[in-house]
Backbone as CSV, one residue per row, in Angstrom:
resi,resn,N_x,N_y,N_z,CA_x,CA_y,CA_z,C_x,C_y,C_z
1,MET,122.989,101.861,116.972,122.211,100.988,116.747,121.887,99.737,116.157
2,LYS,122.385,100.057,114.596,122.265,98.629,113.630,122.769,97.923,114.200
3,LYS,124.622,98.092,114.638,125.374,97.187,115.139,124.750,96.168,116.466
4,LEU,124.374,97.126,117.135,123.883,96.369,118.135,122.199,95.334,117.356
5,PHE,121.712,95.929,116.598,120.458,95.066,116.181,120.941,94.041,115.544
6,ASN,122.290,93.724,114.982,122.596,92.680,113.778,123.500,91.972,115.006
7,PHE,124.053,92.543,116.253,124.790,91.413,117.399,123.308,90.477,117.656
8,ILE,122.061,91.259,118.152,121.123,90.761,118.723,120.737,89.205,117.503
9,THR,120.377,89.912,116.455,120.215,88.667,115.279,121.366,87.877,115.350
10,LEU,122.121,88.298,115.385,123.326,87.301,115.507,123.449,85.941,116.618
11,SER,122.795,86.651,117.802,122.573,85.969,118.795,121.766,85.084,118.883
12,PHE,120.581,85.320,118.471,119.548,84.220,118.105,120.040,83.211,117.015
13,ILE,120.432,83.467,116.114,121.184,82.151,115.524,122.252,81.527,116.081
14,MET,122.895,81.814,117.473,124.193,81.203,117.608,123.195,80.416,118.652
15,LEU,122.229,81.208,119.193,121.366,80.260,120.465,120.555,79.267,119.989
16,PHE,120.427,79.294,118.334,119.275,78.084,118.098,120.471,77.212,117.755
17,SER,121.407,77.738,117.047,122.291,76.263,116.709,122.763,75.672,117.778
18,THR,122.910,75.875,118.915,123.816,75.745,120.225,122.494,74.851,120.668
19,PHE,121.511,75.277,120.807,120.776,74.613,121.994,119.621,74.286,121.718
20,GLY,118.719,74.822,120.075,117.863,74.461,119.741,116.926,75.560,120.099
21,PHE,115.246,75.240,119.629,114.266,75.739,120.182,114.023,75.228,121.429
22,SER,113.774,76.621,122.195,113.029,76.022,123.663,111.485,76.127,123.601
23,GLN,110.983,76.711,122.900,109.495,77.213,122.632,108.932,76.519,121.854
24,THR,108.383,75.524,121.596,107.586,74.509,120.532,106.509,74.379,120.427
25,LYS,105.894,74.476,121.902,104.653,73.890,121.797,103.269,74.511,120.809
26,ASN,103.401,75.675,121.006,102.442,76.560,119.650,103.016,76.035,118.325
27,THR,102.024,75.401,117.719,102.205,74.819,116.475,101.611,75.664,115.878
28,ASP,100.957,77.026,115.758,100.390,77.724,114.963,101.539,79.108,114.950
29,GLN,102.707,78.992,115.835,103.629,79.891,115.504,104.338,79.811,114.146
30,ALA,104.646,80.868,113.445,105.398,80.499,111.954,106.658,81.291,112.355
31,TYR,107.834,80.494,111.570,108.866,80.752,111.780,109.602,81.345,110.317
32,ILE,110.386,82.381,110.056,111.104,82.350,108.782,112.535,82.642,108.995
33,PHE,113.267,81.744,108.033,114.604,82.092,108.323,114.787,82.768,106.495
34,PHE,115.895,83.864,107.175,115.842,84.914,105.916,117.175,85.179,105.641
35,LEU,117.728,85.127,104.195,118.949,84.831,103.694,118.868,85.827,102.811
36,HIS,120.116,86.572,103.103,120.203,87.719,102.386,121.280,87.931,101.025
37,ASN,121.136,89.075,100.563,121.717,88.721,99.115,123.290,89.230,99.438
38,LYS,124.162,88.753,98.454,125.957,88.952,98.168,126.112,90.145,98.748
39,PHE,125.443,91.447,98.742,126.456,92.612,98.545,126.427,92.972,100.069
40,ILE,125.478,92.472,100.967,125.640,92.546,102.218,126.825,91.667,102.876
41,GLU,127.161,90.561,102.332,128.151,89.830,102.742,129.553,90.527,102.795
42,GLU,129.531,91.526,101.583,130.818,92.230,101.429,130.770,93.712,101.780
43,ASN,130.171,94.261,102.099,130.003,95.642,102.661,128.893,95.753,103.998
44,ASP,129.701,96.974,104.636,128.726,97.403,105.822,127.452,97.576,105.693
45,LEU,126.166,97.565,106.444,125.102,98.311,105.806,125.099,99.350,105.705
46,ASN,125.836,100.506,105.995,125.854,101.630,105.622,126.268,101.854,104.339
47,VAL,126.690,101.178,103.799,127.830,101.283,102.415,126.338,101.143,101.673
48,ALA,126.134,102.280,100.615,125.064,101.848,99.569,125.891,101.054,98.082
49,HIS,125.164,100.470,97.456,125.741,99.900,96.194,125.253,101.231,95.251
50,PRO,126.311,101.216,94.521,126.623,102.500,93.441,124.833,102.627,92.476
51,GLU,124.322,101.693,92.153,123.419,101.755,91.568,121.974,101.464,92.470
52,TYR,122.401,100.654,93.098,120.738,100.056,94.131,120.468,100.874,95.183
53,GLY,121.574,101.524,95.769,121.452,102.020,97.186,121.876,100.917,98.236
54,LYS,121.331,101.690,99.837,121.681,100.878,100.551,120.920,99.420,100.783
55,ALA,121.302,98.203,101.143,120.388,97.397,101.433,119.792,97.078,102.782
56,GLU,118.304,97.414,102.647,117.516,97.597,103.390,117.287,96.191,104.778
57,TYR,118.228,95.627,104.456,118.057,94.332,105.619,117.716,94.335,106.878
58,ASN,117.860,95.331,107.505,116.904,95.497,109.346,115.881,96.103,109.014
59,GLU,115.503,96.490,107.860,113.977,97.155,107.869,113.194,96.033,107.090
60,ILE,113.538,94.688,106.409,113.059,93.745,106.054,113.003,92.713,107.343
61,LEU,113.818,92.459,108.162,113.333,91.633,109.429,112.342,91.843,110.261
62,GLU,112.429,93.215,110.340,111.620,94.243,111.075,110.037,93.514,110.753
63,SER,109.896,94.273,109.230,108.786,93.976,108.490,107.942,92.652,108.670
64,PHE,108.911,91.550,108.487,108.486,90.034,109.039,108.430,89.926,110.647
65,ARG,109.113,90.671,111.292,108.832,90.471,113.020,107.471,91.569,113.411
66,LYS,106.709,92.444,112.311,105.903,93.255,113.239,104.789,92.285,112.603
67,ASP,104.802,91.439,111.769,103.534,90.181,111.623,103.648,88.730,112.427
68,ASN,104.241,89.379,113.314,104.253,88.231,114.464,104.894,86.621,113.895
69,PHE,105.895,87.246,112.822,106.743,85.918,112.835,108.313,86.056,113.643
70,ILE,108.832,84.669,113.905,109.819,84.343,114.372,110.977,84.350,113.578
71,VAL,111.824,85.132,113.334,112.499,85.488,112.349,114.329,84.994,112.558
72,TYR,114.976,84.235,112.238,116.055,84.218,112.057,116.968,84.330,110.916
73,SER,117.894,85.273,111.230,118.882,85.656,110.087,120.335,86.185,110.706
74,GLU,120.919,86.185,110.008,122.654,86.581,110.591,122.946,87.390,109.081
75,ILE,124.057,88.139,109.366,124.700,88.581,108.008,126.399,87.657,107.977
76,ARG,126.074,86.787,107.043,127.096,85.810,106.684,128.302,86.604,106.196
77,LYS,129.861,85.379,106.659,130.579,86.183,106.438,131.271,86.340,104.816
78,LYS,132.315,87.166,104.445,132.785,87.519,103.203,133.219,85.923,102.454
79,ASN,132.777,86.272,101.174,132.658,84.829,100.376,132.072,83.332,101.273
80,THR,131.349,83.539,101.907,130.258,82.373,102.617,130.064,81.462,100.916
81,ASN,130.701,80.031,101.602,130.042,79.006,100.319,128.678,78.822,100.417
82,ALA,128.130,79.136,99.313,126.469,78.591,99.394,126.230,77.186,99.734
83,TYR,127.067,76.189,99.332,126.381,74.956,99.911,126.650,74.347,100.999
84,ASP,127.522,75.125,101.878,128.042,74.801,103.012,127.108,75.456,103.987
85,TYR,127.005,76.502,103.542,125.831,77.204,104.563,124.506,76.652,104.637
86,ALA,124.116,76.277,103.453,123.009,75.701,103.162,122.818,74.373,104.018
87,GLU,123.849,73.493,104.121,123.474,72.514,105.138,123.679,72.981,106.374
88,LYS,124.244,73.747,106.688,124.086,74.727,108.457,122.322,74.772,108.390
89,ILE,121.927,75.711,107.721,120.571,76.094,107.676,119.909,74.637,107.549
90,ALA,119.965,73.554,106.911,119.369,72.770,106.665,118.758,71.886,108.066
91,LYS,120.369,72.017,108.764,120.666,71.139,109.975,119.660,71.772,110.813
92,GLN,119.824,73.342,111.225,119.115,73.870,112.266,117.523,73.431,111.888
93,ILE,117.308,73.431,111.285,115.872,73.258,110.020,115.286,72.222,110.795
94,LYS,115.790,70.923,110.633,115.999,69.535,111.207,115.887,69.302,112.639
95,LYS,116.185,69.954,113.268,116.332,70.317,114.403,114.718,70.796,114.985
96,LEU,114.507,71.671,114.289,113.079,72.216,114.535,112.013,71.492,114.186
97,LEU,112.096,70.516,113.080,111.167,69.859,112.600,111.130,68.708,113.962
98,LYS,112.455,68.132,114.631,112.409,67.022,115.306,111.311,67.620,116.934
99,LYS,111.764,68.905,116.970,111.190,69.551,118.180,109.425,69.497,118.227
100,GLY,109.043,69.455,116.607,107.505,69.258,116.620,106.902,70.224,116.004
101,VAL,107.716,71.391,115.741,107.244,72.318,114.792,107.066,71.703,113.413
102,PRO,105.369,72.080,112.840,105.007,71.092,111.444,105.834,72.359,110.285
103,PRO,105.948,71.474,109.557,107.300,71.809,108.372,106.432,73.423,107.739
104,ASN,104.914,73.117,107.699,104.322,74.015,107.083,104.358,75.538,107.500
105,LYS,104.955,75.496,108.809,105.042,76.622,109.704,106.511,77.120,109.749
106,ILE,107.458,76.487,108.845,108.596,77.176,108.338,109.172,77.686,107.091
107,THR,109.330,78.967,106.971,109.437,79.243,105.431,111.103,80.056,105.583
108,VAL,111.690,79.409,104.577,112.992,79.878,103.990,112.780,81.223,103.218
109,ILE,113.352,82.453,103.169,113.307,83.356,102.159,114.718,83.673,101.676
110,GLY,114.591,83.478,100.455,116.328,84.054,100.100,115.959,85.169,99.053
111,THR,117.231,86.036,99.042,117.249,86.814,97.772,118.712,86.675,97.200
112,SER,118.479,86.632,95.708,119.576,86.601,95.178,120.772,85.712,95.624
113,LYS,122.196,85.615,95.918,122.494,84.698,96.544,122.045,83.836,97.878
114,GLY,121.541,84.247,98.347,120.547,83.935,99.832,119.706,83.494,98.991
115,GLY,118.615,83.618,97.957,117.705,82.636,97.407,118.622,81.212,96.532
116,TYR,120.031,81.297,96.574,120.724,80.133,95.960,120.913,79.396,97.108
117,ILE,121.405,80.113,98.286,121.181,79.199,99.390,119.951,78.472,99.713
118,ALA,118.809,79.131,99.775,117.465,78.768,100.021,117.429,77.639,99.150
119,GLN,117.831,77.522,97.810,117.217,76.226,96.920,118.209,75.102,97.112
120,TYR,119.183,75.318,97.914,120.104,74.293,98.640,119.081,73.512,99.565
121,VAL,118.654,74.413,100.596,118.115,73.960,101.582,117.120,73.540,101.079
122,SER,116.217,73.558,100.165,115.021,72.864,100.037,115.463,71.799,99.508
123,THR,116.515,71.088,98.749,117.136,70.094,98.003,117.198,69.236,99.656
124,PHE,118.351,69.893,100.181,119.186,69.528,101.519,118.055,68.622,102.551
125,VAL,116.587,69.670,102.906,115.927,69.192,103.629,114.643,68.189,103.278
126,ALA,114.172,68.524,102.192,113.695,67.664,101.079,112.137,67.348,101.719
127,ASN,111.720,68.633,102.402,110.420,68.334,102.893,108.938,68.648,101.819
128,PRO,108.563,68.396,101.538,107.045,68.821,100.632,106.318,69.732,101.130
129,ASN,106.164,69.549,102.700,105.384,70.650,103.508,106.199,71.974,103.787
130,MET,107.188,72.157,103.608,107.966,73.381,104.085,107.604,74.030,102.947
131,ASN,108.026,75.792,103.651,107.548,76.732,102.345,108.947,77.328,102.123
132,PHE,108.998,77.895,100.565,110.179,78.482,100.376,109.786,79.869,99.404
133,VAL,110.929,80.788,99.685,110.032,81.521,98.547,111.833,82.425,98.366
134,PHE,111.728,82.093,97.027,113.179,82.252,96.052,113.183,83.513,95.459
135,ILE,114.033,84.470,95.674,113.316,86.199,95.234,114.863,86.656,94.451
136,GLY,114.659,86.717,92.800,115.963,87.333,91.943,116.644,86.325,91.835
137,CYS,116.403,85.139,91.842,117.964,84.086,91.919,117.791,82.646,90.671
138,PHE,117.542,82.819,89.738,117.507,81.659,88.688,117.709,82.264,87.664
139,MET,118.299,82.067,86.668,119.009,82.225,85.177,118.529,81.027,84.788
140,ASP,118.027,81.075,83.285,118.294,79.660,82.584,119.395,78.597,82.437
141,THR,120.609,79.261,82.923,121.668,78.560,82.716,121.917,78.070,84.036
142,ASP,121.376,77.731,84.841,121.437,77.433,86.114,121.028,75.866,86.100
143,ILE,120.459,75.727,85.157,120.323,73.996,84.820,121.268,73.379,84.812
144,GLU,122.102,73.724,83.616,123.292,73.492,83.292,124.487,73.571,84.271
145,GLN,124.257,74.655,85.110,125.278,75.490,85.750,125.321,74.549,87.039
146,ILE,124.305,74.674,87.389,124.022,74.244,89.087,122.712,72.785,88.932
147,PRO,123.443,71.373,88.775,122.595,70.754,88.397,121.973,69.845,89.683
148,ASP,122.824,70.206,90.809,122.519,69.328,91.833,120.971,69.700,92.793
149,ILE,120.856,70.991,92.178,119.385,71.797,92.863,117.971,71.029,92.361
150,ASN,117.152,70.509,93.425,115.934,70.095,93.317,115.238,70.797,94.094
151,PHE,114.128,71.382,93.394,112.847,71.959,94.070,112.256,71.277,95.428
152,CYS,111.983,71.518,96.231,111.102,70.538,96.994,110.303,71.097,97.961
153,GLY,109.047,71.142,97.902,108.344,71.898,99.208,107.292,72.811,98.365
154,ASN,106.546,74.050,99.050,105.566,74.880,98.535,106.588,75.947,98.059
155,ILE,106.608,75.963,96.632,107.803,76.925,96.265,107.053,78.497,95.796
156,LEU,107.586,79.413,96.362,107.234,80.520,95.182,108.265,81.322,94.910
157,THR,108.639,81.860,93.453,109.415,82.410,93.143,109.110,83.863,92.611
158,ILE,109.788,84.975,93.148,109.397,86.038,92.762,110.758,86.916,91.721
159,TYR,110.338,87.539,90.837,111.421,87.815,89.973,110.873,89.240,89.366
160,GLU,112.056,90.222,89.070,111.568,91.414,88.484,111.837,91.563,86.818
161,LYS,111.229,92.071,85.880,111.050,92.185,84.535,112.349,92.520,84.163
162,SER,112.536,93.676,85.109,114.012,94.428,84.443,115.447,93.843,85.069
163,ASP,115.003,93.279,85.963,116.709,91.977,86.162,116.923,91.101,85.485
164,ILE,118.089,91.285,84.878,118.835,90.290,84.226,119.269,88.869,85.129
165,TYR,119.047,89.253,86.354,119.884,88.250,87.077,118.248,87.430,88.001
166,GLY,117.276,87.582,87.045,116.250,86.721,87.525,115.196,86.634,86.675
167,VAL,114.922,85.319,86.319,113.661,84.858,85.414,112.751,83.658,86.127
168,SER,112.207,83.499,85.204,111.079,82.141,85.543,111.669,81.147,85.672
169,ALA,111.298,80.471,87.334,112.202,79.310,87.562,111.476,77.874,87.108
170,VAL,110.202,78.039,86.045,109.392,76.989,86.039,110.613,75.748,85.389
171,LYS,111.623,76.155,84.887,112.676,75.159,84.142,113.119,74.283,85.022
172,ARG,113.449,75.187,86.445,113.928,74.263,87.518,113.263,73.549,88.396
173,LYS,111.839,73.782,88.080,110.522,73.031,88.697,110.106,72.052,87.632
174,GLU,110.331,71.778,86.796,109.916,70.973,85.577,111.197,69.825,85.801
175,THR,112.413,69.631,86.231,113.452,69.122,86.333,113.927,68.771,87.510
176,SER,113.296,69.002,88.632,113.428,68.684,89.931,112.722,67.557,89.906
177,LYS,113.675,66.521,90.982,113.206,65.182,91.012,112.435,64.903,92.370
178,LEU,112.206,65.920,92.836,111.732,66.211,94.405,110.204,66.406,94.196
179,LYS,109.194,66.243,95.315,108.098,66.424,95.602,107.561,68.321,95.644
180,VAL,106.895,68.944,94.837,106.871,70.209,94.716,105.040,70.509,95.043
181,ASN,104.583,70.693,96.367,103.087,70.797,96.411,102.558,71.810,95.966
182,HIS,102.873,72.809,96.190,102.569,74.039,95.519,103.541,74.910,94.716
183,PHE,103.327,75.566,93.382,104.243,76.201,93.117,103.800,77.200,92.495
184,ARG,103.934,78.511,92.641,103.779,80.039,92.075,104.563,80.789,91.772
185,GLU,104.707,81.609,90.875,105.632,82.561,90.269,104.708,84.208,90.492
186,ILE,105.980,85.063,90.915,105.358,86.204,90.324,106.454,87.170,89.420
187,GLU,106.121,88.153,88.676,106.558,88.767,88.068,106.700,90.065,88.236
188,LEU,107.112,90.786,88.720,107.167,92.460,89.380,107.374,93.365,88.126
189,ASN,107.144,94.419,87.862,107.662,95.498,87.096,107.716,96.792,87.992
190,THR,109.181,96.774,88.562,109.026,98.051,89.769,110.284,98.937,88.689
191,ASN,110.793,98.250,87.636,111.586,98.749,87.323,113.314,99.304,87.895
192,LEU,113.090,98.263,88.942,114.467,98.201,90.048,115.822,97.677,89.540
193,LYS,115.773,97.020,88.614,116.601,95.727,88.146,116.762,94.952,89.557
194,HIS,118.176,94.655,89.447,118.059,93.709,90.800,118.236,94.254,91.997
195,GLY,118.095,95.974,92.244,117.927,96.436,93.077,116.493,96.478,94.159
196,PHE,115.877,95.992,93.445,114.148,95.879,93.845,114.121,94.732,95.065
197,LEU,115.453,93.844,94.983,115.550,92.873,96.149,116.549,93.699,97.666
198,TYR,116.791,94.697,96.977,117.793,95.483,98.362,116.849,96.140,99.259
199,LYS,115.526,96.510,98.776,114.487,97.254,99.337,113.260,96.393,100.235
200,ALA,112.724,96.774,101.242,111.760,96.393,101.809,110.753,96.786,101.105
201,LEU,110.468,95.927,100.206,109.296,96.591,99.361,108.107,95.571,99.609
202,ASP,106.813,96.448,99.383,105.906,95.290,100.147,105.373,94.651,98.541
203,GLU,106.160,94.819,97.078,105.436,94.293,96.369,106.068,92.842,96.305
204,TRP,107.219,92.253,97.229,107.498,90.942,97.282,107.430,90.814,98.580
205,ILE,107.535,91.738,99.761,106.893,91.101,101.087,106.141,90.578,101.451
206,VAL,104.827,91.484,100.844,103.424,90.990,101.121,102.917,89.831,100.727
207,PRO,103.902,89.257,99.586,103.354,88.001,99.096,104.266,86.681,99.695
208,ALA,105.082,87.193,100.194,106.301,86.451,100.930,105.453,85.989,102.309
209,LYS,105.113,87.191,102.857,103.957,86.990,104.104,103.205,85.560,103.827
210,LYS,102.761,86.125,102.900,100.996,85.216,102.767,101.638,83.753,102.738
211,TRP,102.432,83.594,101.650,103.132,82.358,101.639,103.649,81.633,103.003
212,ALA,104.385,82.525,103.713,104.718,81.807,105.190,103.597,81.623,105.970
213,ASN,102.445,82.131,105.941,101.036,81.976,106.366,100.437,80.642,105.641
214,GLY,100.650,80.300,104.633,100.141,79.017,104.270,98.854,79.600,103.274
215,ASN,99.213,80.807,102.734,97.974,81.331,101.982,98.576,81.297,100.046
216,TYR,98.279,79.793,99.665,99.152,79.453,98.529,98.521,80.116,96.990
217,GLU,97.363,80.771,97.575,96.509,81.221,96.507,97.041,82.465,96.217
218,LEU,97.397,83.375,97.250,97.877,84.645,97.441,96.599,85.480,97.328
219,ASN,95.959,85.186,97.540,94.620,86.185,97.797,94.261,86.928,98.996
């Protein structure tokens, strides 16, 4: 069933890439682009990380779909170049915008490596009214090592206190040259280290949904 589910998900991406969206008249419909972590690139979904367990990719997508989001996602090829992949997603989003979907109805959510891809998408699309959720994907050294990222849009960052691979991204917000309409951060205390983003946890999924629905106060 998981292979079938992934095939259907990939088919949605391919259909979108080739033909664009066919139903864009409902301006209240919200869309999510979900970009997963690196472990899923390198391993079958049945394989468990030695410390963090199985990545609940399908469960995460299903959680968003249950709340009536149209979700676009795919399992990337191994060693996908983040910059190039972000350009691909940015082109898809621009097609969607051209078809009349309001930018505030489009949210890009990325975890770990997927979060870095999402940051590049924010830079490339450069639309201050779009929504982004970056999860477990910023380190202080990024400012010097990845200088070409500029936040743009409504930005929510979520990181885990016990995770050495994700900290507050305020420094990136302060150095970004593009417009950020809304910026919020959430520090979690699950004690799951980087494994928190492997799981379909309400701790990060619920605020991500609120952000995607334009609830920038997260109340």
